[in-house]
C-alpha positions as CSV (number, residue, x, y, z in Angstrom):
1,M,-16.5,-35.5,-186.8
2,N,-18.8,-34.9,-184.1
3,V,-16.6,-37.9,-181.9
4,L,-13.5,-36.1,-182.5
5,N,-14.9,-32.7,-181.5
6,W,-15.9,-34.7,-178.0
7,K,-12.3,-36.7,-177.7
8,R,-10.5,-33.4,-177.9
9,G,-12.8,-31.8,-175.9
10,A,-12.3,-34.4,-173.4
11,R,-8.4,-34.1,-173.4
12,V,-8.4,-30.3,-173.0
13,A,-10.9,-30.9,-170.2
14,V,-8.2,-33.5,-168.7
15,W,-5.2,-31.0,-168.8
16,L,-7.3,-27.9,-167.3
17,L,-8.1,-30.3,-164.4
18,A,-4.2,-31.3,-164.4
19,A,-3.2,-27.9,-163.9
20,A,-5.9,-26.6,-161.6
21,L,-4.9,-29.5,-159.1
22,V,-1.0,-28.5,-159.6
23,V,-1.6,-24.6,-158.7
24,A,-4.1,-25.6,-155.7
25,T,-1.2,-28.5,-154.6
26,L,1.4,-25.7,-154.7
27,G,-1.0,-22.8,-153.1
28,C,-1.5,-25.3,-150.1
29,G,2.2,-24.4,-148.3
30,R,1.5,-20.5,-148.6
31,K,0.6,-19.0,-146.3
32,T,-2.5,-16.4,-146.2
33,A,-2.7,-12.8,-145.0
34,P,-4.4,-11.9,-142.0
35,T,-8.3,-11.7,-142.7
36,A,-8.7,-9.1,-140.0
37,P,-6.9,-5.7,-140.7
38,A,-4.0,-4.7,-138.1
39,Q,-4.7,-2.2,-135.9
40,A,-2.9,0.8,-136.0
41,G,0.4,0.8,-135.6
42,G,1.1,-2.1,-138.2
43,D,1.1,-5.9,-138.2
44,A,2.5,-6.7,-134.9
45,R,3.3,-10.5,-133.7
46,V,3.1,-12.0,-130.3
47,V,6.5,-13.1,-129.3
48,W,6.8,-16.7,-128.7
49,L,9.4,-18.4,-126.9
50,D,9.5,-22.1,-127.7
51,N,10.5,-24.2,-124.4
52,Y,8.0,-24.3,-121.4
53,E,10.4,-24.7,-118.8
54,N,12.4,-21.5,-119.5
55,A,9.3,-19.6,-120.0
56,L,8.0,-20.6,-116.6
57,T,11.5,-19.5,-115.4
58,Q,11.3,-16.4,-117.3
59,A,7.6,-15.9,-116.0
60,Q,8.8,-16.2,-112.2
61,A,11.9,-14.2,-112.5
62,E,9.8,-11.5,-114.2
63,K,6.6,-11.9,-112.2
64,K,4.3,-11.6,-115.4
65,P,2.0,-14.4,-116.4
66,L,2.2,-17.0,-118.6
67,M,0.1,-17.7,-121.9
68,V,0.8,-21.3,-123.0
69,D,-0.1,-22.4,-126.5
70,V,-0.6,-25.9,-126.8
71,M,-0.9,-26.6,-130.5
72,A,0.3,-28.9,-133.3
73,D,2.1,-28.3,-136.8
74,W,-0.4,-29.8,-138.7
75,C,-2.8,-27.9,-137.1
76,S,-5.0,-25.7,-139.3
77,A,-6.7,-23.6,-136.6
78,C,-3.5,-22.9,-135.2
79,K,-2.3,-21.6,-138.1
80,R,-5.3,-19.5,-138.2
81,L,-5.4,-18.2,-135.2
82,D,-1.5,-17.3,-135.8
83,A,-2.4,-15.4,-138.7
84,E,-6.1,-13.9,-138.4
85,V,-5.3,-13.0,-134.2
86,F,-1.6,-12.9,-133.1
87,S,-0.7,-10.9,-136.0
88,R,-2.7,-8.0,-134.8
89,A,-1.3,-4.9,-133.0
90,D,-4.0,-4.9,-130.3
91,V,-3.8,-8.6,-129.7
92,A,-0.3,-8.4,-129.5
93,A,-0.2,-5.4,-127.0
94,A,-2.4,-7.3,-124.9
95,A,-0.4,-10.8,-125.0
96,G,3.1,-8.5,-124.1
97,K,1.7,-8.4,-120.4
98,F,2.8,-12.7,-120.5
99,V,5.6,-14.6,-121.0
100,A,4.2,-16.2,-124.6
101,V,5.1,-19.8,-124.9
102,K,4.2,-22.4,-127.9
103,V,4.1,-25.8,-126.9
104,D,3.5,-28.6,-129.3
105,G,1.0,-31.0,-127.8
106,D,2.3,-33.8,-129.9
107,K,5.8,-33.6,-128.7
108,R,4.9,-32.6,-125.2
109,P,2.3,-35.0,-124.7
110,E,2.9,-34.9,-120.6
111,L,2.1,-31.1,-120.5
112,K,-1.3,-31.9,-123.0
113,K,-2.1,-34.1,-120.2
114,R,-1.0,-32.0,-117.1
115,F,-3.4,-29.2,-118.6
116,E,-6.1,-31.3,-119.3
117,V,-5.9,-30.5,-123.5
118,S,-8.5,-32.2,-125.5
119,G,-7.8,-30.1,-128.5
120,Y,-5.8,-27.4,-130.5
121,P,-5.0,-25.1,-130.0
122,T,-5.8,-24.0,-126.7
123,I,-4.4,-21.2,-125.0
124,I,-3.6,-21.7,-121.1
125,L,-3.4,-18.6,-119.2
126,L,-1.4,-18.8,-116.0
127,T,0.3,-16.9,-113.0
128,P,3.9,-17.3,-112.6
129,E,3.4,-19.5,-109.9
130,G,1.2,-22.1,-112.3
131,K,-2.3,-21.6,-111.0
132,E,-4.6,-21.4,-114.1
133,L,-6.1,-18.0,-114.9
134,G,-8.0,-19.0,-117.6
135,R,-8.6,-20.8,-121.1
136,V,-9.5,-20.4,-124.8
137,R,-10.1,-23.3,-127.1
138,G,-10.3,-22.9,-130.7
139,A,-9.2,-20.2,-133.2
140,V,-11.6,-17.8,-131.9
141,P,-12.2,-14.1,-132.7
142,Y,-9.7,-11.7,-131.8
143,Q,-12.1,-9.8,-129.5
144,V,-12.5,-13.0,-127.6
145,M,-8.6,-13.4,-127.1
146,K,-7.9,-9.6,-126.4
147,S,-10.7,-10.0,-123.9
148,A,-9.4,-13.3,-122.2
149,L,-5.6,-11.7,-122.0
150,E,-6.7,-8.5,-120.9
151,E,-8.7,-10.2,-118.0
152,A,-6.1,-12.6,-116.9
153,A,-3.6,-9.6,-116.7
154,R,-5.7,-7.3,-114.6
155,P,-4.0,-7.3,-111.1
156,G,-5.5,-9.3,-108.5
157,S,-7.1,-12.2,-111.0
158,G,-4.7,-14.7,-110.1
159,S,-5.9,-14.3,-106.4
C-alpha cells in the first residue's frame, strides 16, 4: 500500500511540475508593468523613430540634439529600460528635448561599430551635427537617465 501511495504522489508531483512549466513559459512573453511609478501626469512614453538617418536629418532641421538607443530585440536589459525608465513622465519630458531613435545594433552593425558600442543598451546623446554629448550604458535607474538627458540638453553643452 505504501508503494502505491508513493507512486501516486510522484505522478501528482510530475503533473504539478509540468503545469508550472507551462504557466512559466506562457508568462515569459508578457510585458511587465514598470516597477517605478510614473510621475504626475500619468504613464508617458518616449516617442521613438526607427531610422537613424531620418532621425539625424530631423535633428538637424529642428536644431535638436539626438538620442540614439542602440539596443537589440533579445536584450532583457533594453526591455527593462523601456518599461521602467523611458515609460516615466519625467524621463519622457526630458527626452522630449531630443529627437529619439532606436537602432538595433544587430541589424545595423556599422552604426554599432561607428559609435563603439560594446554592450546593450547604450544610449548615445549627440548634437545635431553628430558630436557626442554623452552616453549611458546599461539599464540604469531613471534618475541617472533623467540627469544625463538634462545635462546633454543644457544650452552650450555641445560646444
